[in-house]
ChimeraX commands (.cxc) that place a marker at each C-alpha (Angstrom):
marker #1 position -3.69,-73.39,3.28 radius 0.5
marker #1 position -6.13,-71.91,5.85 radius 0.5
marker #1 position -9.32,-70.80,4.52 radius 0.5
marker #1 position -11.40,-70.74,7.91 radius 0.5
marker #1 position -10.53,-67.08,8.61 radius 0.5
marker #1 position -11.01,-65.90,5.11 radius 0.5
marker #1 position -14.42,-67.56,4.99 radius 0.5
marker #1 position -15.37,-66.01,8.19 radius 0.5
marker #1 position -14.41,-62.50,7.04 radius 0.5
marker #1 position -16.38,-62.98,3.77 radius 0.5
marker #1 position -19.54,-64.15,5.73 radius 0.5
marker #1 position -19.14,-61.13,8.05 radius 0.5
marker #1 position -18.91,-58.77,5.21 radius 0.5
marker #1 position -21.85,-60.34,3.71 radius 0.5
marker #1 position -24.09,-60.11,6.59 radius 0.5
marker #1 position -23.00,-56.51,7.23 radius 0.5
marker #1 position -23.99,-55.78,3.61 radius 0.5
marker #1 position -27.30,-57.49,3.87 radius 0.5
marker #1 position -28.14,-55.68,7.08 radius 0.5
marker #1 position -27.34,-52.23,5.43 radius 0.5
marker #1 position -29.47,-53.16,2.32 radius 0.5
marker #1 position -32.47,-54.31,4.60 radius 0.5
marker #1 position -32.14,-50.99,6.50 radius 0.5
marker #1 position -32.21,-48.99,3.19 radius 0.5
marker #1 position -35.15,-51.03,1.80 radius 0.5
marker #1 position -37.01,-50.31,5.09 radius 0.5
marker #1 position -36.39,-46.59,4.64 radius 0.5
marker #1 position -37.72,-46.60,1.10 radius 0.5
marker #1 position -40.78,-48.74,1.96 radius 0.5
marker #1 position -41.90,-46.77,5.04 radius 0.5
marker #1 position -45.51,-45.35,4.72 radius 0.5
marker #1 position -46.06,-41.91,5.97 radius 0.5
marker #1 position -48.68,-42.08,8.82 radius 0.5
marker #1 position -48.34,-38.35,9.47 radius 0.5
marker #1 position -48.68,-35.71,6.88 radius 0.5
marker #1 position -45.18,-33.96,6.83 radius 0.5
marker #1 position -46.84,-30.59,5.89 radius 0.5
marker #1 position -49.71,-30.46,8.30 radius 0.5
marker #1 position -48.60,-32.94,11.09 radius 0.5
marker #1 position -52.21,-34.45,10.82 radius 0.5
marker #1 position -52.66,-38.26,10.76 radius 0.5
marker #1 position -53.00,-39.68,7.42 radius 0.5
marker #1 position -56.22,-41.57,6.52 radius 0.5
marker #1 position -55.51,-45.22,5.44 radius 0.5
marker #1 position -58.33,-45.10,2.83 radius 0.5
marker link #1:1,2 radius 0.2
marker link #1:2,3 radius 0.2
marker link #1:3,4 radius 0.2
marker link #1:4,5 radius 0.2
marker link #1:5,6 radius 0.2
marker link #1:6,7 radius 0.2
marker link #1:7,8 radius 0.2
marker link #1:8,9 radius 0.2
marker link #1:9,10 radius 0.2
marker link #1:10,11 radius 0.2
marker link #1:11,12 radius 0.2
marker link #1:12,13 radius 0.2
marker link #1:13,14 radius 0.2
marker link #1:14,15 radius 0.2
marker link #1:15,16 radius 0.2
marker link #1:16,17 radius 0.2
marker link #1:17,18 radius 0.2
marker link #1:18,19 radius 0.2
marker link #1:19,20 radius 0.2
marker link #1:20,21 radius 0.2
marker link #1:21,22 radius 0.2
marker link #1:22,23 radius 0.2
marker link #1:23,24 radius 0.2
marker link #1:24,25 radius 0.2
marker link #1:25,26 radius 0.2
marker link #1:26,27 radius 0.2
marker link #1:27,28 radius 0.2
marker link #1:28,29 radius 0.2
marker link #1:29,30 radius 0.2
marker link #1:30,31 radius 0.2
marker link #1:31,32 radius 0.2
marker link #1:32,33 radius 0.2
marker link #1:33,34 radius 0.2
marker link #1:34,35 radius 0.2
marker link #1:35,36 radius 0.2
marker link #1:36,37 radius 0.2
marker link #1:37,38 radius 0.2
marker link #1:38,39 radius 0.2
marker link #1:39,40 radius 0.2
marker link #1:40,41 radius 0.2
marker link #1:41,42 radius 0.2
marker link #1:42,43 radius 0.2
marker link #1:43,44 radius 0.2
marker link #1:44,45 radius 0.2
view
């Protein structure tokens, strides 16, 4: 019974999913440094 190929495939799928989740999280956690309505920089106060 050969499990090497199956494990590699599962690991590849897991890594791909982690990368996608990381990208989605980064998109949700981005702070806006430019006001989308006025195009003026946002104060960090």
